[in-house]
N, C-alpha and C positions, 0 to 999 in steps of 0.2 A: 015676735022679731018689734021695738020699739023703733019710733018713727026715727031716734038717731042713729040707731044700727043701721037705718035703710037708706038714709041720708049719706052717712059713711060708706056705707056699698056700692051706691050711684057714682059719689064723686071718686070712689078709686076704680071704678069701670070706665069713668069716663078719662080718666088719666091715663090709664092703659091703653084705648082704642088711643087717645092723642099721641101715645109714646110709639106705637105700632105703626102710625099714619107718618111717623116726621122721614125727611130723610136717613140713608144707612149714617152716612156721614157723621151727621150730630147727631145719631144715638149711640155710635162707638167712635170717638173721633181716633182713639187709639187702643192698644190694649198693653197692659204691662203683668209681668209673671216675676215674682220672686221667690227662690227656693234653696236650700240649703244642700253642701252637697252630703251631708248626712245630719241627720236632726238627732243624734245623740252620738256622743263621743268622750274618748277618757279624759281627764282633768290633764291639760297639756297639750290636746291634742290640736288641730290647726283643721279647718273647715274652709270650705270656699262656700262666699253668699251670691250667685248668681241672677243679676237684674237683668231682664230681658223685655225690650220696647218694641213693638211690631206696628209697622203701618201708622208713624207717629204723620199729622199733619206739618208739625211745623219743627223747629228749632228743640232738640230734646238735650236738656242741662241735665248737668252729672244729679245722681238719686240724692236726697238730702236726711242723713239721718245718723242718730248715735246708737254707738255701743253701751251695755250697761258693765258697773264694776265687775269686774272677775273674767271679761272679755279686752282683748287687742286687736285694735286694725293695723294689720303688718304692711298690706300692700295693696294697690288697685290699679286696674287697666280697663281698656274699652277699645272694641273694636264693634264695625262696621261691615253690614253684608245686603245687599240687594236679592231677592228669589222672585220667581215669577209663578204666581198660583193663580190658576184659572182665568191667564190669560193678560193678568196686569200686575205689575211689579209691588211688588212689599217689599219697604225697607224693615230691616232689622238694627237696633242698637242694643249690644250688650257689654253690661260692666262687669267684672268680676270682682268679688274682694275677700282677700283672705283674714281669717280671723283667730286668732290662739285665744284659747280658753287657759285657763290657772287654777280654777279651783272646781270642784261640784256643785251643780245647783239648776236651776230653772231659768234661761235668759232670756225673757221677749226683747225682740230684735227689731225697731220702731218705734212708731209709727214712720215707712221709707215714703219719701214724696219725690213724686217724678214730676217734672213739669215739660210738657212741647206745647209750645205755642201759648196759648193763653189755659190751658185746660192742664188740670194738679190731679193727681192720684196718690194714692195712699195705702200702705199696705206694711203687713208685720209678720215676722215667721218667728219662731221658737226654737232657741236650742237647747238641749237638753246634755248638762257636763255631768258623766258619773267617774265615782273612783277607780285609778286604774289596778287592773289584777294584779297578784304576784307574779312574778316572772319566774318560773321554775318548770321542769316539767322536759317533756318529750323535745318541744321545741328549742329547748334550749342544749340539749344534747346533739340535736340534728347540728344547730349553728356549729358548735363544736366540731362535730365529725366534719363537716363542709371546711371549715378552717383548716382543720390537717389537710386535705385530701386537694382542698385548693390553693386560694391564693392568698388568703387573710393574711394583715398585718400581726404580727405577735401581740404577747399580750402587753396590756399596758399600753396600748398604743392607737388601737381603735375602739368605738364604740359602736355596741349591736345594738340592736330592736327587733324583736320575735315574733314571731304571728300567736296568737294566742291558745294557750297549750288545752288538752283533754275537750277535744272538738272531732267530729267528724274530718272536717277540713286538717285540725291538725295533726292527725292520724293519718292522713292521704299526702299531705303536702304542707309546708308552710312558708312563709316567708319571712328572709332575715333584712334588715338594714346594719350597715358595719360604715362606720367613718373612719378615716385615717389622714392623720390624728383623733384623737376623739376629745382633745381641747386646745383647739387651735389659737392663735390671738386672731386678732382682726388682717384680713388680707390675708394671712396664710391660705396656701394652697393645700386644699382637701380631697379625697377622693371618696366618693359614698358608693360602695358599691349596693347594688342589689341582688340578693339568691332566692330561685326558688329552690325550695329541697321537694323533691317528689320521691316518695317512700313506696308508688304501686304504679304501675305501666297508662301513660296517659296517652288520651289521643292527641292528633296533631294543633287541634284548635284550643288548647292550653294555653292561656296568656295570663299576662298579669302587667297591670298597670303602673307607673311609677310613682313614686311619694311626689310631693311636692314641697320646696322648699323654700318657704319665704324667710326674709330675711339674708339671702344668700345671691351672690352674682353667679350664675351657674353657664357652664357652656352645653354641647351636647351630650348625649348618651352614647356610649360607644354600644357595637354590636353585641349580639348576644353571644354568648359563648356555653359549649355545653362541655359537662365533663363529670366522671362517677366518682365517688366518694366514699366514707366508710362511714357507719353512723352506728358504734356497737359493731355488732357482728354482721350488721347489713347493709347491703350496698344502695345507696342513693344515688338519684341522676338530680345537678345541681345544673339550672340555668342559671347564668349571671347575667349582669349587666352593671356598667360604672359611669359614673360623670364626674366630673373635674367642675367645680365650683369653690366661691370664696367668699368666707362670711364678709358680712360687712357693718355691723356693729357690734360692740362687746356688750354681753348679756346672754341672758337665757336664749337660745332659739329654738326650735322644734321643728324637724321633718316630719311632716304629716306621714300617717301608714300609707303601704304601700297597698295594691287591691290585688286581687286577680280571680280567675275561673276556669280549674279544673277538671276534665272529665275523667276520671279511671278506666281502663279497657282491660276486660277478663283476660288474666295471664292463666288459668288451669282451674281445678277443682280446689287446692289447698289455698287461693288465696284470700287475702283474710279481707280484701274488702272486694270481695264479689258480687255483695248486696248494693255496691254504689256504683258498677259496671253502670257507664253511659249516664248517668246521673250528673251534673254540672255541680259542682263544689265550688262553694266561695271561700275564699283564702287573703287573711287579710294580716300584714303585720302590725307590733307596735310604733309608736311614735316616737323618736329616737329623740330622747333630749340630749342639747350640745349646749355647753357653757363655755361661753367665746371672751375668752381672755382678753383684757385691754391692751396696747402698747404702752411702752414706757411714756415717762412724761417726758424725759429728758431729750428728744428728739433733736439733731443737729438742724441746720438753715438748710435746704433744700430738700428737705423729705416731703414727699407728697404721696408718701403711701405705699411705697414699696415693698414688698415682704418675701426676701426668698435669700438664696445663695446666689450673686451673682458674679459677672465680671464683664468689664468693658475694656471695648476696642474703637479707638479714635482713628479714622482714615479720612483719605480725600480722593476723588479717582483722577487727580493729576497733581504731579510736583512743581509745576510751573503754567502760567496762564498770561492772557493780557487783560488791559485793564478792559477792555468791552467785553470779555467773555466770562462767565461765570464758572464758579466751580460747583458738583457734588461733596459736602462734609457727611459724613455716614459715622452715627454713633450707634454699635451695635451691643445690648444690652446681652447678654448669655446666661445662660444658669436654670436652675431650677426653683420656682416661685409664681406671684402671681402678674405673668408677664402682662398679659391682656388688661389689667388694668393699669398698666406702669402707661405716666402722662408724659409728654414730650416734657426735659427740662427747660428752662427758660435761658433764653441763649440771645446773646444782642454781643456779638463781638468788635471791638472798635473800629478794627480797619475794614468793616466790610458791610454792606449792605444785606441784610438779608431779606428774598424776596418773599420767600416757600418752604414749606416744612411738609414732609408727609410721613406717612410710617409703612413698613413691612411684617411681614409677622409669618415665622415660620414657626410654630408650635407644636408640641408633641401630640403623639395621637390620642385620642379621643379617650376618657377616661384612667388615665395613665399621666403620671407624675415625674415624667420623664426630662431631660433639658431641652430645653427650646430657644429661641432667639426674638426680640422686638428690634427692629431698627430704627433709630431714627433719623431721616435726611432731610438736609437745609440745603437751597440754593443760594450761593454766596457771591455777590458781586465785590471785590476788590475795590476800595476808593481811592487808591493811590497805586503807584506803582514801585517797586523795590522788592526788596526780599523781608517779606514779611512773614510773622507766625501765626498760624491759625491756632488760636487758645479754642479748649477743649469742655465743654459744658459739663457741670460737676453733677454729680448724682449721689444720693443717699438714700439707704435704704434699711428695713430690720433684719438680719441674720436670726431667724430662730432655735437655728441649732446652737448658737455661740450666745444667744439672749443679748443682742446688744446691735448697736446702731453701726454701720458702717458708713462711711463717707470716702468719695473715690473721684480724681480729676484725672483722667490720661493724660501723658505728655504731649505738648503742643506737637503741631505740623509745620514743617519747612515750605514755604509758597514764594516759589520766584514770580515775579508779576513784573511784564513787561508794559511798556506805554504805548501807546495806537497813538500819538501825538507828538510835535518837538517842544523841548524844553520842558517835560514833565519830569518828574522823581523816576531815578534810573536810567535815566538816558542825558546827550549831551546836544551841545545846539544843533539845530540840525534835523534834530533824530536820531543821529550816531548814539549805539551803546554808548555808556559810561567808562565798561572796559577799554575800549577804543582809548578813552585819552589816559587813564592809567599805567596803558600798556600799549604804547606806542610801537609802529612799523619800523623793523631795523633791517632793511634788506642786506643781504650779504652775511649774516649770521649766521650761526652753527648752532647744532645742538651741543649739550656735553657728550665726553667721550668716558664712558663708563671702562674697559681697556685701558686704559690711560690712569684711570683712578685707580684701578685695581694694581697698575705696576707700582703706582707711588704707595698703595697699603704693603706691596711685598718689599721697597724698599724699608718703610717704618716697621715692619718685621724683623730684616734683618737688623736695624738699629738696637732692636729691643733684646735679639739674641749675644749682637757684640758686649751690649753694656751688660747685660746678664754674665757673659763670660770676662768682664774686668771684674767682678767682684766677686770671684771665687776664690775661696782662702789660698794663701803660699804654703801648698805642700812642702816646700823646705825650711820653712819656717821651724819646725822641729828640729833638722838635722842640724840649722845653724846655732839653735838654741844651745844641742849639745854637746857641739864643739866650743862653744865659748865656754862653756862651764869647763871642759878639757884644759882649754888655755889658760882659764884663772885657777885649777887646780894645780896644772904643769908648773905655773908660774909663782906660786908661792907656797909650795910642798918642798918638804925636805924629810932627807932620809929613807924610813922605808917605807912611805905613803907616795913619797915621791915615785920610787922607784914603780913600786906595784901600778900606779897611774897610768906611768909610760910603758908599760910590759902591753895597758891596753890599749892606750892610743898606738902605740906601735903595731899591734895585731889587724885594727881597722884600719891602717892607713896601708897595711899590706893588702888587707882583702880590696882594697879600689885601686888594684894595680902598682902602686908605688914600693918597689922592692927596699928593704932596710935591715938587708942582713949583717954588717958591722955594729948597725946600732942595738939588735937584738940579741948579739953577742954579749954587747957591752949591757945591757939589762941583765943576763942571765946570770953575766959575773958576777955584777954588785949585787943581786940580791941572793943567788946561792953561795957563791964565792968569796963575799966581803969585800971585793973593790970597787970601791967607789968615788975613787978620786977621778973620777972623770964624768961629773954629775951636771956638772952647769955646759960642756960639750952638748952631752944628750937635751936635755934643757931646750940647747939653742935650735939642734935641729930639728925637733917634736913642734916645738912651737913654729917654725917656718913651715914645716909641712901643713900642718895644722892651719894654718892663715891661707895656704895655697889653694890646698883643697876645699875650701870652704865657699859654698855654690851662693851666686849673687842672689837678690832679692830681685821678683817678678814686678819688669816696666809697667804699671797699668795706665798710662796715660795715652799708649797708641790705642788701644781698644778705644779707651773713652771719646778718643777724639774720632776717630772711626764710627764710634756710635754717632755722634751728633753730625758728623756729614753726611750720613748715611739718612740720618731722619730729614735732615735739612732738604738733601734731594727728594725724598718722598713726597715734603709737602710743597715744594714747587712741581713737582709733577700732578700732585695731585690738584693745583692751584689752576694749571694750566689745562686740565680736564674740564674744567668748567664748562658753561654754555657762553657762547662768547654772541653779542650786539653790538654791531660794528655802529657806527655814528656815520660823522662826517657829509658830504656832499649827498650820498644816497637816503641818510636819513634827514637830512633838512629839506630834501623833496618831498618825502613821502610827510612829513611836517607841514607845509605849504600846501599839500593836497588835502591833508585833513581840515587846514581852517577853509580850502577853498568849500570842501563838504559842507561843513558848519553854515556859513554863508549862502548855503543856496544851489552853488553850481555844482549839483554832483555830477555831471555828467562827465565835467571837464577834469575834477577830481579821479574821476573814474576811467581815464583815458591815461591819467599820469601812475596812478598804481598799475594800470596793465603793463606800461612803460618800463617800470620800475622791477616787475615780476618778469620781463624778458629778462632783464639783464642782471639779477640776482634771485633766481627762482627759489623758493624753498622757503619763505618768511611767513610763517602761523597767523601773525597779526596782517600781514598784508591781504592773504588769501580770505582771513575775514573780513576784511573792508569791500573786496571783490564781491564777496557774496554778500554782504550787505545791501552791495550796489544794485545785484541782480534780481534782488527782494525788492526792491524799490521800482522794478519794474515787470513785478509779478511773474518774473522768469524762474520758477521753482528750481527748474532743471539745472539752469547755470549755476545758483548757488548752492545747489548738493554736491557740482562738482567743487567749484573753489573750494568747500567746505573739506570735500575729504582730499585734497589736494594739501590743504594747509594742516588736517590731521595725520595726515601721514610721517611727515617728520619729528611732530614732538603732540606728545599725549595729554592730555587735560590742560591745552594753553586756555588763558583765562577769554582771551579775544575768540578762539573757535568756540569756546562752550557756550559764550554768549550769544553767538550768532545761531550757534548749533540748535538751541530752542526754537528761535524762532522760524527755521527752517522746520522743524518738526512741525511745528505749530501750522506752516502754510502745506503740510503734506509729504515734502520730501524728505530723503534718507531714511525712505522706508526698504529694509534688506540689507541697511550698511553694514559691513564686517565691524567688530570690536575690536578691542584688545582684551586678551588675555587676563592680564595686569596691567592697571590702569595707572605705572607709576611714569613720572616723567624721567628725562633724561638725567637731570640732575639730582633727582633721588638713588637713581638707578647707581652711578658713579659714588656718591656718599655711600650706600649700602655696599658697593667692592670695595674702597676705601676701609672704611671701618671693619668690614669683617676680616679683610687681608691681615689689616695691622693689627686686630685681636686673635689671628692666628698666632702669629710672633709672640704676644705680650704672654700667651696661654701655653706654649709650646711644652714646658716641663710636662704636662699632661696631653697625651699624645692622643686622647682621642675628642679631646675638645679642639683641638689644636686643628687635628685634621676635620673636623666637620664644618670649621667654620673656616678652614682655606676650601671647602667643596664650595661650600653656600657661598665664597666671595666669588670663582671665578662664574658661577650658576650669573650671578647677580652682574657682573662685568660684562659677560657675553649676552645675557637676555637681549637685551635693549637691542644692541646694532644687530642682532638675529630675527629680531621680532620686525625691526625696521627693514632690513632687505628683502624680509618674505612677504612684508605688506606691500614696499615699494615693487616686488616681483609679480602682482596679484593683476589678472587685467579684468577691469570693472568698466561699467559702463554705465549711463544714466539713461533712462528713457526722457525722452525732449519732451513730448505730448503724449496723452493719453494712447491707446492703441490695443488691439487685442492681439495676444498669444499664442498664433497658430503652434501646433493644431489642437493646444487646451481649449480654447476658448475663452481662458482667462484676462480679463482686463487689465492692463499696467497703468499707474498713471504718472503722469507726469513727475520727475523728481525719483522715480523710484531707481533703487540699486540695484543692479543683476551681475552674475558673473559671466565673462566671455570665453566658452570654450571652445569656438573657431571662429574665422572668419577666410568666406568665401569671396566670388567675387558680387560684392553688392547685398550680401547678406550674412549676416552674425548669427551663431549659435549660441546661445546664452542659457542660462539655468537660473530662475528667478526664487526656485526654493531648491530641497532637499529632493523633492520628486517633481517638480515642474520644471520641463523645458521644452523648448520650442527655437523658431529662429524667427526674427526680426529683418525687415530692409536696414540697411547700414545708415541709412537717411534719417530711423527713426531715432539712433543712438547718439549720445557723445561719448565716446570712445575713450576711456582716461591713457589706457595703454602701460608701458611698463617707465617707470621713470627711477 
C-alpha cells in the first residue's frame, strides 16, 4: 500500500472516530423519508408521494421539488403528530402529494429538499409508468353481472374501471369502480361505487381500501352493503360502498385504483380455488379516467358554482316585529345537486341591517344522490318602522338535466315593524299607533246589520221579477190582429166574399158566448138562398160585435213602477244596514282624549277613554286605545282584556289589529279564540245583499237562484250568530304568572283561558283541549258574558 493510501485511510478513521464522538443531536438533527404508494403505475394512474420528517429540531418548511414532464401534481396536504418513543416525545410531520401520470416512462422525482431549522436534506424517488393493459375478460363480465344484480346505473350513464384480468386475484375476486354520471360537468354531484366481486368463499378478514379521488371534493363513504348477483351461471357475492363527490375543474381526472386483500376459504373438494385457501390474495382495480366537462360560458349574474336541480323557499320566523327586535330570514335550497358546495348568496336589503349569517344542512344519506336541503339564515334588524318588504336574495345555478342556467328570486315577504319610541315611522305623536289617527274612536256606533242587508237584497230580487214580468210578450196581440183583419175584410168585402167571411166571424163570436141566431139565419139565406138584401145590416152587426169582443192591450207601467219602487226600497234598506259611526259630543271627547295622549298626558286620556266606554261600550277603536294605555303601564293582562272586548263586536278592525300585534309581542292573547271566517260586518252585509239580489236576477235558472238564495241567507245570518256565540263565551285572562293545579303547568300573564265553572273564590278553567284546573278568582280577570 502506498504512502498516499495510508494517509487517506488514517484520515478516514480519524473522521469516523470524531463523528462517533459527537452528540446524538449533532449527528442526526432529524430524519427524512420519502416513498411512493406505488413505484409502478399505469399511464393515467395516480400515486401518492409521502414525505415524513421525524424529530425535527426547528420549524419544518414544505418540501421543495419539481415533477418532470409527463407527471402532474394534483394536490397536497400536511399533518403533524407526536409520539412517545423510549421515554421521550418524538414529533413527526407528514406531507402527502397526489401525482398523476399521463404517459409511459421512467420519471425521477427530486431532489426533494426539506429544511428544518438550519439543516437541509435532499432525497429522490423514481416512478415507473407503464402502458395500461386492454380491458376485457372475466372482470368485465363480473362487472356486468354485478350491475345486473345490484344497483349500477344504466348503460351510457356510468363509467367503470375493473381489476386486471387473467390472474389468480382476477379469478378469485375483482374490484370494479363505477362513476355516475360518466361525463359530469364541473360541480355536478356524482356517485362513485366500489364493488368487490367475490367468486369464492372468503374469510372475514377480506377487505379493500377505497381509491383516491384527486380533483374531486368528496364526502364520506357509505356503509358496506353485501348482496348476491349473477355472473353468467355463477353466483357471486358483491360487497359495495359508495361515495358522493363533485369534480372541481374541467378536463381529464383520474380516480386511483382501489386495492384489497382477500383470503379464500375452502368450500369442498371440487372448489377450483382450493389451492389458494388461506392464502392472502391482493386485488386491484384499474384507474378510472373521467372527462369533466366545463360549464357553459353564458353564466348569469349571481352564479357561484351551483349545479343541480333546485327549488328556493324564502321565509321568516315572524310577520311582525319592533324596531329593536331582529328577525331571522331563511332561504331554503332544496333539490339534488352540489348542496355542500353552495355558498350564501350576496344579500344586502335596503331597510335592514344584516348582523350575522349561518348555514344549516340536511343532506341525503352518504353515497346516494337523493334530495337534500341547504339553508342560509340571516339575522336582520329593521332600520325603520312601518310596513316593510323583505326582499329575497337571488340565486343562479346550472341545471345539468336541461343543460341550461336557471336564475330565481323568491317572492318578497311582508313585515310590519312597530316603533319603540315616539315620533317614529308607523307611530303618531306620543307613541300612539298611526292607525289611531286614521281610525278615530266613535263611541256609541254600531256594526253593520247583515240581516237587514239580506232583506234589502230580497227587495231588489222582487224588483227584478216585477221588471221581468213587465217585459213579457202580450199573448192577446195575435188575437187582436186577427180581429182587425176581420174588421177590414167585413168592411170592404162585397158579394160572396163578404157572406163567406161573415159566416166565419159569426161562428167565432158564438164560440165566445155571444148568440147570433138571427144573423146566422140571414147569412145562410144569403149564401144558399140568394137573399142578399140585408148585407149592410149584417155588416153593421158584425162590426159592432167584433169591436166589443176585442181584448184590450196589457198595461205595463204598473209593473215597471212597482219594480222601480221595490229597487228603491231595497237600496234604502241596504244603506240602513251599513255600520254607523256616531259623531257628536262623545266623538269630540274621544278626539280630545287622543290629543292629551299625544301631548304626554296618557293617564288623563286613559281616564276619559274609560268613562266613554262606561257610557257607550263596544267601540273597537276605543278598546284599542285602552289596551295601548295598559301596555304603557306594562299591564299585559289588562291590554289583553281590552283587545278581546274590542274584537267581540267587529272583526279585523284596523285599530284592534294594530294593538293586537303589540300585545302578542308582549306575551298576551295566548289561547285567545279566533273567528272561523274573519270577515267584517260590512263585508257580510255586502255578501248578503249581492247574493240575494243575484238570486232574483237568475231566477229563471232555478238551480242557480236557489243556490244564491241559500248562500245569501248564510251570509246574512253568519255574523250576528257568530257575534252572539262569541259574546256568550265566558273567558278569563290570567293577571300574573300562576301555576295551574293539579297539572303543574305555569300560565303566564295575559294568557286567555275558558271558564268552565265558578265557585266561591275559585274558578274552573280550561287552558287547552286537555289541560284543565282550578285557579283562585283573584288570579283571573273574568270577562263574563257581554
